[in-house]
N, C-alpha and C positions, 0 to 999 in steps of 0.2 A: 504494500500500500504506500502511496505517496501522499503525505499529509501536508496541507498547505493552508495558509491564511491569505485571503484575497479580498480585493474590493471590486464588487460587481459593477457593471455599467449603471450609472445613475444612483448608486448606493452611497450613503453618507457614512456608513460604518462597515468595517471589515468583518468578514465571517470566515469560518473554517470549513474545510471540506477535503475532498479527495480528488487527485488528478488521475484521470483515466484517458490515456491516449491524448487527443487534442481537446479534451473537455475537462472542466472543473465542475464537480457536483458538490453542493453544500451539504453539511450535516443537518438533517431536518430537526434534530433535537436541540440545536443551538450549542452543541458542545464545541470546545476549542481544541486546538492541537494539543495544548498542554493537558487538557482533560483526557484526551485519547492516549497520550503518552503515559499518564499516571495510572489509568485504569487498565491499559493493555487491550482495550476494546478495538478490534479490527473489523467490526461489522461494516458492510458497505454503506457509503453515503446514499441517501435517498431523497435529498432535497433538490432544489432547482439546479439546472445544469446550464453552463455557459461555455462558449468556445474560449479556450485558454488565451487566445490572441486578443480577446476583448476584455479581459480582467487585468487588474494591476496586482501582481504578486507582492506580498508583504514579507517581512521576516516571519518564518513559520511560527516561532514563539517570539512575539514582539519584543519583549525584554526578558531574556533568560535570567533566572535568579543568579547564576554564576557562569562566567566564561573563563575557561582556563586555557592558556597558551603554553606551548612547549617549545623551548629553544634548542637549536642545533640537534634536531632529531633525524636528519637525513645524513648519511655518511658523506655524500658528495657535497652537501651544503657546508658541513664542518670543514671539509677540505678546501673549499673555495674561500672560506674565511681564514684559512691558515691556522685552524685550531684542532686540537686533539678531540676525538669524540668524548663526550662527557661520560663519567662513570655512573651517574645517576641522572634521572630526568631533571631538566631545568624547567621549573614551573613558574609562570607568572599569571596575573589576572588582567582581564579587560573588563571594563565596567559595563553593566547592563545597557547603559545609554549608548555604548559603542555599536550595538546591534542595529543593523539596517537591512532592508530588503535586498533582493538579488539585483535590482536595478540601481541601488544606491540612492543618491550620489554619495561619493566621498567628499566631505567638506573639510578642506585643509585649514587648520588653524593658522592665523596670521603669524604666529611665533615660529611655525615650522617652515624650514627652507629645504629640507631634504626628505621628501616623502617617497616611500617605497612600497612595493606590493609584495605579498607572500601568499601564493596560492596554496591552499591546504585542504586536507580531508578533515571534516568535522565529525565528531562522534557525539550523538545526542543520547542522553541518559534516560532510562525508564525507571520503574520502581525497583527497590531492592538493590540498587547499585548495579543494575544490569544495563547493557547497551540496548537501546530501543531502535536506533536508526542512525543514518548518516546524511551529511549534507556537504555542499561545496562552500568553501569559505575563503575569504581574503583577510589575512592578518596584516592589515595596513599598519605601517610603522614609520614613525618620525625618527629617522636615523640620527639627526643632529641631537635631539633630546635623549635618544637612547645611549649615545656615546658620552654625553656631558652630565647625565644624571645617574646616580647609582641604582635608583629604583626606576622601573620601566612604566610606572602607572600613567604618566603623561604621554610617554612615547608610544605606548601601545593601546591605551584605554580612552583616547579622546573620542568625542561624539562622532559617530559614523565610521569608526575605525574597524568595524567588523561586518562587512556585507556578507550575507550568507543565504543559502537556499539552493535552488529555486523552490525546493520543498524538502521535506524529510522523507527519505526512502527508508522504510522499516527494515530491520535487520534480516528478516526472513527472505527479503529479495536481494540481499547482498551476501552471498555465501563466501566470497573471498575478498574481504575488505583490504587485506594486506597484499593484494596483487592487482591494484587498479592503476590505470594510466591517468596521470594528472598533467594538464597542460595549462600554461598561462601565456596570453598575448597582451601586448600593449600597442594600441592603434593598429592591430592586425599583424604586428611583428612577433614571431615566436620568441618567448623568453625562457620559459620553463617547460621541460618535457621529461618526465620521470615516472617511475612506478612506485607505489607505496611499499613494495618489497624492499626498498632501500631504507626504510625506517630503522633506526638504531634500537629504539624501545617499541615493542609491539603495543597494540591497542590494549590487550589484557594487562600488560605490564604497567601502562600509564594509568589505567583505571585503578589497579591495585595500589600503585604508589600514591596517588592522590587520596585514595580512600583510607590510607593509613592515618591520616590526620583530619580529613574533611568528609562529612557525609554527603555523598552525591545524591541529588534529588532529580525527579523527572523534569526534563527540559534543560537541565544543565548541559553546557556545550564544552567539549574539549577539542581544541584545535591541535592537531597532532604534529605540527611542524611543517616546514617548507623545504622543498628540494633546492638544488642549485639553480642559479640563473637569476638571482635577485639583482636589482639595479645597483645596489651598494657594491657588489662584487665585480661589476663589469669594469673594463679598462678601455676608455675612461668611464667613470661612474655615470649612470643615467637614472636620474630621479624623475618622479612624476611631476607634471605641470598641469595647470588649469586647462581643461578641455581634453586631456588624455582619457582614453577609454581602456579599461582593463577588463579582460575576459578570462575567466578561470573555468575549466571544464574537467570533469572527472567521469570516466566511462561508467555507464549505467546510472549515474546520479544526476546527470544534466549539467547545465552551465549557468553561471551568473555573469552579468556584464554591466559595468557601471562607469560613469564618468567622474572625473575629478573637478570639483567646483571650488 
């Protein structure tokens, strides 16, 4: 099942539903994506149906309770940074207000001069600390703040710094999450192309590591790390500018595409 939050044509409030092919069908009982994640209910949506091209897709869970990022979790990315692979996962947080829908936009704070993309596989939690599904994410990063400040809260957690979606694909439809192709483009130019098999710490290892100290709840989002090809590591470095369009695609999960404002 593909769980989505969307704004139907002419509607003033978003609603939740299910993506089936080129259609979006609303949940007739008014349940949200978070309700479905928490309950484990996978019964088909029976409400009104709309062509997906005619709705505005929102962040599947509009403001996740918690968003966890993982640093240096692809071997090739660690190598392009000139760093040894970490012995334990590097965990940081992004604020709930950083979550934005698959079309963005990314709004760059005036203080940021070095804005970068990080295409990532997102893990969405369900009840009991279990993985409920997966989404496509962009861990947008302010490299100048990241390098000048010991904590990454401002660098990684500013408003709109976490576009994700286009929906949540439930775990039963993704039998091999650690062997998916992930690609990122900027203005149509290929930047990242890797498989999640290059992850240093597996998805179960990340969930277990975070769970040692923090109770994971339904709707919580874990960004599993980015592969090589970020702008910071290019020679010369290539950061995002106003009007640039970033596209991140993961096989079987779909794609998100958003502009920098």
